[in-house]
PyMOL commands that place a pseudoatom at each C-alpha (Angstrom):
pseudoatom trace, name=CA, resn=MET, resi=1, chain=A, elem=C, hetatm=0, pos=[0.000, 0.000, 0.000]
pseudoatom trace, name=CA, resn=GLU, resi=2, chain=A, elem=C, hetatm=0, pos=[1.741, 3.192, -1.201]
pseudoatom trace, name=CA, resn=LEU, resi=3, chain=A, elem=C, hetatm=0, pos=[0.657, 6.418, 0.415]
pseudoatom trace, name=CA, resn=VAL, resi=4, chain=A, elem=C, hetatm=0, pos=[0.966, 9.808, -1.253]
pseudoatom trace, name=CA, resn=MET, resi=5, chain=A, elem=C, hetatm=0, pos=[1.631, 12.979, 0.720]
pseudoatom trace, name=CA, resn=ASP, resi=6, chain=A, elem=C, hetatm=0, pos=[-0.490, 16.103, 0.486]
pseudoatom trace, name=CA, resn=PHE, resi=7, chain=A, elem=C, hetatm=0, pos=[-0.388, 18.343, 3.543]
pseudoatom trace, name=CA, resn=ASN, resi=8, chain=A, elem=C, hetatm=0, pos=[-1.378, 21.813, 2.404]
pseudoatom trace, name=CA, resn=GLU, resi=9, chain=A, elem=C, hetatm=0, pos=[1.524, 21.540, -0.035]
pseudoatom trace, name=CA, resn=ALA, resi=10, chain=A, elem=C, hetatm=0, pos=[3.999, 21.283, 2.850]
pseudoatom trace, name=CA, resn=GLY, resi=11, chain=A, elem=C, hetatm=0, pos=[6.312, 18.334, 2.767]
pseudoatom trace, name=CA, resn=ILE, resi=12, chain=A, elem=C, hetatm=0, pos=[8.215, 16.513, 5.420]
pseudoatom trace, name=CA, resn=ASP, resi=13, chain=A, elem=C, hetatm=0, pos=[11.229, 18.784, 4.942]
pseudoatom trace, name=CA, resn=GLU, resi=14, chain=A, elem=C, hetatm=0, pos=[9.152, 21.885, 5.714]
pseudoatom trace, name=CA, resn=VAL, resi=15, chain=A, elem=C, hetatm=0, pos=[7.675, 20.260, 8.798]
pseudoatom trace, name=CA, resn=ARG, resi=16, chain=A, elem=C, hetatm=0, pos=[11.157, 19.182, 9.870]
pseudoatom trace, name=CA, resn=GLU, resi=17, chain=A, elem=C, hetatm=0, pos=[12.277, 22.820, 9.622]
pseudoatom trace, name=CA, resn=SER, resi=18, chain=A, elem=C, hetatm=0, pos=[9.364, 23.801, 11.894]
pseudoatom trace, name=CA, resn=LEU, resi=19, chain=A, elem=C, hetatm=0, pos=[10.326, 21.127, 14.405]
pseudoatom trace, name=CA, resn=ASP, resi=20, chain=A, elem=C, hetatm=0, pos=[13.944, 22.292, 14.334]
pseudoatom trace, name=CA, resn=LEU, resi=21, chain=A, elem=C, hetatm=0, pos=[12.788, 25.856, 15.020]
pseudoatom trace, name=CA, resn=PHE, resi=22, chain=A, elem=C, hetatm=0, pos=[10.649, 24.738, 17.980]
pseudoatom trace, name=CA, resn=SER, resi=23, chain=A, elem=C, hetatm=0, pos=[13.585, 22.806, 19.379]
pseudoatom trace, name=CA, resn=TYR, resi=24, chain=A, elem=C, hetatm=0, pos=[15.919, 25.755, 18.926]
pseudoatom trace, name=CA, resn=ASN, resi=25, chain=A, elem=C, hetatm=0, pos=[13.460, 28.149, 20.577]
pseudoatom trace, name=CA, resn=VAL, resi=26, chain=A, elem=C, hetatm=0, pos=[13.230, 25.873, 23.615]
pseudoatom trace, name=CA, resn=ARG, resi=27, chain=A, elem=C, hetatm=0, pos=[17.026, 25.829, 23.849]
pseudoatom trace, name=CA, resn=VAL, resi=28, chain=A, elem=C, hetatm=0, pos=[17.214, 29.620, 23.575]
pseudoatom trace, name=CA, resn=THR, resi=29, chain=A, elem=C, hetatm=0, pos=[14.516, 30.028, 26.229]
pseudoatom trace, name=CA, resn=PHE, resi=30, chain=A, elem=C, hetatm=0, pos=[16.368, 27.833, 28.656]
pseudoatom trace, name=CA, resn=TYR, resi=31, chain=A, elem=C, hetatm=0, pos=[19.981, 28.716, 27.889]
pseudoatom trace, name=CA, resn=GLY, resi=32, chain=A, elem=C, hetatm=0, pos=[19.649, 32.119, 26.218]
pseudoatom trace, name=CA, resn=HIS, resi=33, chain=A, elem=C, hetatm=0, pos=[21.639, 33.484, 23.311]
pseudoatom trace, name=CA, resn=THR, resi=34, chain=A, elem=C, hetatm=0, pos=[25.388, 33.711, 23.673]
pseudoatom trace, name=CA, resn=HIS, resi=35, chain=A, elem=C, hetatm=0, pos=[25.206, 37.509, 23.859]
pseudoatom trace, name=CA, resn=ASP, resi=36, chain=A, elem=C, hetatm=0, pos=[22.528, 37.608, 26.560]
pseudoatom trace, name=CA, resn=ILE, resi=37, chain=A, elem=C, hetatm=0, pos=[23.307, 34.701, 28.865]
pseudoatom trace, name=CA, resn=ALA, resi=38, chain=A, elem=C, hetatm=0, pos=[24.367, 37.106, 31.623]
pseudoatom trace, name=CA, resn=GLN, resi=39, chain=A, elem=C, hetatm=0, pos=[21.042, 38.973, 31.358]
pseudoatom trace, name=CA, resn=ASN, resi=40, chain=A, elem=C, hetatm=0, pos=[18.931, 35.831, 30.902]
pseudoatom trace, name=CA, resn=LYS, resi=41, chain=A, elem=C, hetatm=0, pos=[17.224, 35.742, 34.269]
pseudoatom trace, name=CA, resn=ASN, resi=42, chain=A, elem=C, hetatm=0, pos=[13.926, 34.221, 33.174]
pseudoatom trace, name=CA, resn=ARG, resi=43, chain=A, elem=C, hetatm=0, pos=[11.747, 33.372, 36.084]
pseudoatom trace, name=CA, resn=SER, resi=44, chain=A, elem=C, hetatm=0, pos=[10.698, 29.749, 36.440]
pseudoatom trace, name=CA, resn=ALA, resi=45, chain=A, elem=C, hetatm=0, pos=[7.099, 30.478, 35.431]
pseudoatom trace, name=CA, resn=ASP, resi=46, chain=A, elem=C, hetatm=0, pos=[8.265, 32.287, 32.284]
pseudoatom trace, name=CA, resn=ILE, resi=47, chain=A, elem=C, hetatm=0, pos=[10.409, 29.344, 31.242]
pseudoatom trace, name=CA, resn=LEU, resi=48, chain=A, elem=C, hetatm=0, pos=[7.646, 26.869, 32.008]
pseudoatom trace, name=CA, resn=GLU, resi=49, chain=A, elem=C, hetatm=0, pos=[5.185, 28.988, 30.022]
pseudoatom trace, name=CA, resn=SER, resi=50, chain=A, elem=C, hetatm=0, pos=[7.539, 28.892, 27.045]
pseudoatom trace, name=CA, resn=LEU, resi=51, chain=A, elem=C, hetatm=0, pos=[7.810, 25.112, 27.359]
pseudoatom trace, name=CA, resn=ILE, resi=52, chain=A, elem=C, hetatm=0, pos=[4.018, 24.782, 27.511]
pseudoatom trace, name=CA, resn=LYS, resi=53, chain=A, elem=C, hetatm=0, pos=[3.629, 26.926, 24.384]
pseudoatom trace, name=CA, resn=SER, resi=54, chain=A, elem=C, hetatm=0, pos=[6.269, 24.849, 22.614]
pseudoatom trace, name=CA, resn=ALA, resi=55, chain=A, elem=C, hetatm=0, pos=[4.539, 21.611, 23.568]
pseudoatom trace, name=CA, resn=ILE, resi=56, chain=A, elem=C, hetatm=0, pos=[1.179, 22.975, 22.379]
pseudoatom trace, name=CA, resn=GLY, resi=57, chain=A, elem=C, hetatm=0, pos=[2.714, 24.116, 19.079]
pseudoatom trace, name=CA, resn=LEU, resi=58, chain=A, elem=C, hetatm=0, pos=[4.366, 20.754, 18.491]
pseudoatom trace, name=CA, resn=THR, resi=59, chain=A, elem=C, hetatm=0, pos=[1.136, 18.966, 19.380]
pseudoatom trace, name=CA, resn=SER, resi=60, chain=A, elem=C, hetatm=0, pos=[-0.785, 21.046, 16.858]
pseudoatom trace, name=CA, resn=LEU, resi=61, chain=A, elem=C, hetatm=0, pos=[1.782, 20.359, 14.150]
pseudoatom trace, name=CA, resn=MET, resi=62, chain=A, elem=C, hetatm=0, pos=[1.826, 16.642, 14.880]
pseudoatom trace, name=CA, resn=ASP, resi=63, chain=A, elem=C, hetatm=0, pos=[-1.969, 16.491, 15.011]
pseudoatom trace, name=CA, resn=LYS, resi=64, chain=A, elem=C, hetatm=0, pos=[-2.089, 17.860, 11.464]
pseudoatom trace, name=CA, resn=MET, resi=65, chain=A, elem=C, hetatm=0, pos=[0.315, 15.117, 10.418]
pseudoatom trace, name=CA, resn=THR, resi=66, chain=A, elem=C, hetatm=0, pos=[-2.271, 12.471, 11.325]
pseudoatom trace, name=CA, resn=ALA, resi=67, chain=A, elem=C, hetatm=0, pos=[-4.174, 13.518, 8.185]
pseudoatom trace, name=CA, resn=TRP, resi=68, chain=A, elem=C, hetatm=0, pos=[-1.143, 13.031, 5.939]
pseudoatom trace, name=CA, resn=THR, resi=69, chain=A, elem=C, hetatm=0, pos=[-0.544, 10.328, 3.455]
pseudoatom trace, name=CA, resn=VAL, resi=70, chain=A, elem=C, hetatm=0, pos=[3.175, 9.656, 3.007]
pseudoatom trace, name=CA, resn=SER, resi=71, chain=A, elem=C, hetatm=0, pos=[5.018, 7.724, 0.318]
pseudoatom trace, name=CA, resn=HIS, resi=72, chain=A, elem=C, hetatm=0, pos=[7.025, 4.678, 1.313]
pseudoatom trace, name=CA, resn=ALA, resi=73, chain=A, elem=C, hetatm=0, pos=[10.202, 6.539, 0.305]
pseudoatom trace, name=CA, resn=GLU, resi=74, chain=A, elem=C, hetatm=0, pos=[9.507, 9.285, 2.874]
pseudoatom trace, name=CA, resn=LEU, resi=75, chain=A, elem=C, hetatm=0, pos=[8.865, 6.963, 5.814]
pseudoatom trace, name=CA, resn=PRO, resi=76, chain=A, elem=C, hetatm=0, pos=[12.537, 7.040, 6.924]
pseudoatom trace, name=CA, resn=LYS, resi=77, chain=A, elem=C, hetatm=0, pos=[12.357, 10.864, 7.147]
pseudoatom trace, name=CA, resn=LEU, resi=78, chain=A, elem=C, hetatm=0, pos=[9.137, 10.620, 9.130]
pseudoatom trace, name=CA, resn=ASN, resi=79, chain=A, elem=C, hetatm=0, pos=[10.723, 8.035, 11.403]
pseudoatom trace, name=CA, resn=GLY, resi=80, chain=A, elem=C, hetatm=0, pos=[13.667, 10.360, 12.007]
pseudoatom trace, name=CA, resn=MET, resi=81, chain=A, elem=C, hetatm=0, pos=[11.286, 13.198, 12.848]
pseudoatom trace, name=CA, resn=LEU, resi=82, chain=A, elem=C, hetatm=0, pos=[9.444, 11.017, 15.349]
pseudoatom trace, name=CA, resn=ILE, resi=83, chain=A, elem=C, hetatm=0, pos=[12.716, 9.994, 17.005]
pseudoatom trace, name=CA, resn=SER, resi=84, chain=A, elem=C, hetatm=0, pos=[13.694, 13.673, 17.223]
pseudoatom trace, name=CA, resn=LEU, resi=85, chain=A, elem=C, hetatm=0, pos=[10.267, 14.601, 18.598]
pseudoatom trace, name=CA, resn=ASN, resi=86, chain=A, elem=C, hetatm=0, pos=[10.517, 11.980, 21.300]
pseudoatom trace, name=CA, resn=ALA, resi=87, chain=A, elem=C, hetatm=0, pos=[13.938, 13.378, 22.264]
pseudoatom trace, name=CA, resn=ILE, resi=88, chain=A, elem=C, hetatm=0, pos=[12.601, 16.957, 22.236]
pseudoatom trace, name=CA, resn=THR, resi=89, chain=A, elem=C, hetatm=0, pos=[9.646, 15.875, 24.375]
pseudoatom trace, name=CA, resn=ASN, resi=90, chain=A, elem=C, hetatm=0, pos=[11.979, 14.183, 26.859]
pseudoatom trace, name=CA, resn=ASP, resi=91, chain=A, elem=C, hetatm=0, pos=[14.050, 17.395, 26.990]
pseudoatom trace, name=CA, resn=LEU, resi=92, chain=A, elem=C, hetatm=0, pos=[10.944, 19.535, 27.513]
pseudoatom trace, name=CA, resn=GLU, resi=93, chain=A, elem=C, hetatm=0, pos=[9.835, 17.287, 30.325]
pseudoatom trace, name=CA, resn=ALA, resi=94, chain=A, elem=C, hetatm=0, pos=[13.257, 17.209, 32.000]
pseudoatom trace, name=CA, resn=ILE, resi=95, chain=A, elem=C, hetatm=0, pos=[13.607, 20.986, 31.840]
pseudoatom trace, name=CA, resn=GLY, resi=96, chain=A, elem=C, hetatm=0, pos=[10.075, 21.476, 33.158]
pseudoatom trace, name=CA, resn=ASP, resi=97, chain=A, elem=C, hetatm=0, pos=[10.579, 18.995, 35.979]
pseudoatom trace, name=CA, resn=ALA, resi=98, chain=A, elem=C, hetatm=0, pos=[13.473, 21.133, 37.223]
pseudoatom trace, name=CA, resn=PHE, resi=99, chain=A, elem=C, hetatm=0, pos=[10.941, 23.899, 37.954]
pseudoatom trace, name=CA, resn=LYS, resi=100, chain=A, elem=C, hetatm=0, pos=[8.346, 21.729, 39.725]
pseudoatom trace, name=CA, resn=ASP, resi=101, chain=A, elem=C, hetatm=0, pos=[8.994, 23.221, 43.145]
pseudoatom trace, name=CA, resn=GLN, resi=102, chain=A, elem=C, hetatm=0, pos=[9.271, 26.780, 41.818]
pseudoatom trace, name=CA, resn=VAL, resi=103, chain=A, elem=C, hetatm=0, pos=[5.763, 27.153, 40.365]
pseudoatom trace, name=CA, resn=THR, resi=104, chain=A, elem=C, hetatm=0, pos=[2.252, 26.460, 41.592]
pseudoatom trace, name=CA, resn=LYS, resi=105, chain=A, elem=C, hetatm=0, pos=[0.936, 22.908, 41.531]
pseudoatom trace, name=CA, resn=GLU, resi=106, chain=A, elem=C, hetatm=0, pos=[-1.774, 23.937, 39.050]
pseudoatom trace, name=CA, resn=TYR, resi=107, chain=A, elem=C, hetatm=0, pos=[0.703, 25.505, 36.674]
pseudoatom trace, name=CA, resn=PHE, resi=108, chain=A, elem=C, hetatm=0, pos=[2.945, 22.461, 36.829]
pseudoatom trace, name=CA, resn=THR, resi=109, chain=A, elem=C, hetatm=0, pos=[-0.091, 20.239, 36.164]
pseudoatom trace, name=CA, resn=LEU, resi=110, chain=A, elem=C, hetatm=0, pos=[-0.841, 22.345, 33.076]
pseudoatom trace, name=CA, resn=PHE, resi=111, chain=A, elem=C, hetatm=0, pos=[2.735, 21.759, 31.928]
pseudoatom trace, name=CA, resn=GLN, resi=112, chain=A, elem=C, hetatm=0, pos=[2.431, 18.006, 32.507]
pseudoatom trace, name=CA, resn=SER, resi=113, chain=A, elem=C, hetatm=0, pos=[-0.853, 17.939, 30.552]
pseudoatom trace, name=CA, resn=SER, resi=114, chain=A, elem=C, hetatm=0, pos=[0.768, 19.668, 27.580]
pseudoatom trace, name=CA, resn=ILE, resi=115, chain=A, elem=C, hetatm=0, pos=[3.572, 17.074, 27.582]
pseudoatom trace, name=CA, resn=ALA, resi=116, chain=A, elem=C, hetatm=0, pos=[1.074, 14.185, 27.885]
pseudoatom trace, name=CA, resn=GLU, resi=117, chain=A, elem=C, hetatm=0, pos=[-0.926, 15.520, 24.911]
pseudoatom trace, name=CA, resn=LEU, resi=118, chain=A, elem=C, hetatm=0, pos=[2.263, 15.820, 22.852]
pseudoatom trace, name=CA, resn=ARG, resi=119, chain=A, elem=C, hetatm=0, pos=[3.286, 12.248, 23.703]
pseudoatom trace, name=CA, resn=GLU, resi=120, chain=A, elem=C, hetatm=0, pos=[-0.197, 11.029, 22.758]
pseudoatom trace, name=CA, resn=VAL, resi=121, chain=A, elem=C, hetatm=0, pos=[-0.186, 12.660, 19.331]
pseudoatom trace, name=CA, resn=ILE, resi=122, chain=A, elem=C, hetatm=0, pos=[3.354, 11.397, 18.623]
pseudoatom trace, name=CA, resn=GLU, resi=123, chain=A, elem=C, hetatm=0, pos=[2.109, 7.905, 19.445]
pseudoatom trace, name=CA, resn=ASP, resi=124, chain=A, elem=C, hetatm=0, pos=[-0.883, 8.447, 17.126]
pseudoatom trace, name=CA, resn=VAL, resi=125, chain=A, elem=C, hetatm=0, pos=[1.400, 9.429, 14.243]
pseudoatom trace, name=CA, resn=GLU, resi=126, chain=A, elem=C, hetatm=0, pos=[3.621, 6.389, 14.886]
pseudoatom trace, name=CA, resn=LYS, resi=127, chain=A, elem=C, hetatm=0, pos=[0.580, 4.098, 14.808]
pseudoatom trace, name=CA, resn=ILE, resi=128, chain=A, elem=C, hetatm=0, pos=[-0.918, 5.690, 11.699]
pseudoatom trace, name=CA, resn=PHE, resi=129, chain=A, elem=C, hetatm=0, pos=[2.233, 5.406, 9.612]
pseudoatom trace, name=CA, resn=PHE, resi=130, chain=A, elem=C, hetatm=0, pos=[4.036, 2.389, 11.023]
pseudoatom trace, name=CA, resn=GLU, resi=131, chain=A, elem=C, hetatm=0, pos=[1.627, 0.125, 12.906]
pseudoatom trace, name=CA, resn=TYR, resi=132, chain=A, elem=C, hetatm=0, pos=[-1.747, 0.392, 11.168]
pseudoatom trace, name=CA, resn=PRO, resi=133, chain=A, elem=C, hetatm=0, pos=[-0.508, -0.109, 7.588]
pseudoatom trace, name=CA, resn=ASN, resi=134, chain=A, elem=C, hetatm=0, pos=[0.597, -3.614, 8.669]
pseudoatom trace, name=CA, resn=ASP, resi=135, chain=A, elem=C, hetatm=0, pos=[-2.607, -4.418, 10.560]
pseudoatom trace, name=CA, resn=PRO, resi=136, chain=A, elem=C, hetatm=0, pos=[-4.956, -6.600, 8.418]
pseudoatom trace, name=CA, resn=SER, resi=137, chain=A, elem=C, hetatm=0, pos=[-8.110, -5.446, 10.234]
pseudoatom trace, name=CA, resn=PHE, resi=138, chain=A, elem=C, hetatm=0, pos=[-7.138, -1.800, 9.722]
pseudoatom trace, name=CA, resn=LEU, resi=139, chain=A, elem=C, hetatm=0, pos=[-6.453, -2.409, 6.026]
pseudoatom trace, name=CA, resn=LEU, resi=140, chain=A, elem=C, hetatm=0, pos=[-9.832, -4.120, 5.606]
pseudoatom trace, name=CA, resn=ALA, resi=141, chain=A, elem=C, hetatm=0, pos=[-11.657, -1.267, 7.357]
pseudoatom trace, name=CA, resn=ASN, resi=142, chain=A, elem=C, hetatm=0, pos=[-9.730, 1.237, 5.235]
pseudoatom trace, name=CA, resn=GLN, resi=143, chain=A, elem=C, hetatm=0, pos=[-10.771, -0.588, 2.060]
pseudoatom trace, name=CA, resn=LYS, resi=144, chain=A, elem=C, hetatm=0, pos=[-14.420, -0.557, 3.108]
pseudoatom trace, name=CA, resn=LEU, resi=145, chain=A, elem=C, hetatm=0, pos=[-14.275, 3.160, 3.890]
pseudoatom trace, name=CA, resn=SER, resi=146, chain=A, elem=C, hetatm=0, pos=[-12.672, 3.922, 0.526]
pseudoatom trace, name=CA, resn=LEU, resi=147, chain=A, elem=C, hetatm=0, pos=[-15.643, 2.230, -1.206]
pseudoatom trace, name=CA, resn=ILE, resi=148, chain=A, elem=C, hetatm=0, pos=[-18.019, 4.675, 0.484]
pseudoatom trace, name=CA, resn=LYS, resi=149, chain=A, elem=C, hetatm=0, pos=[-16.465, 7.672, -1.258]
for i in range(1, 149): cmd.bond("trace and resi %d" % i, "trace and resi %d" % (i + 1))
show_as sticks, trace
zoom trace
């Protein structure tokens, strides 16, 4: 079963660039730019807010990917993106955990929820592109749905 990609004319490379930018922005938020490290005195809540926004942005981007169809040739790129996203998510979580005792319980719970939602959508994308295409019951259901159109 060959899948063809059409995601508002954006390909995997464009999405990868977006993911790289998110990752870079998280790094800058936490570590600062070289020229402003001395002045980078972000409060814990500000850093956590940036991490939450990053997680929400990545979740939105990944959620859109669930509607993609991807060619077999582009699956290795997608796999690489998912590996990178899992690493980014682990980094977001580790950085956020460092601020657990410096913010309110509610705010930290909001952070944890944003990470959980990101992990869930990454798992969804993994299933859609790597697990379901090899699942006979999924393929049969997909065939039946395609006859409805």
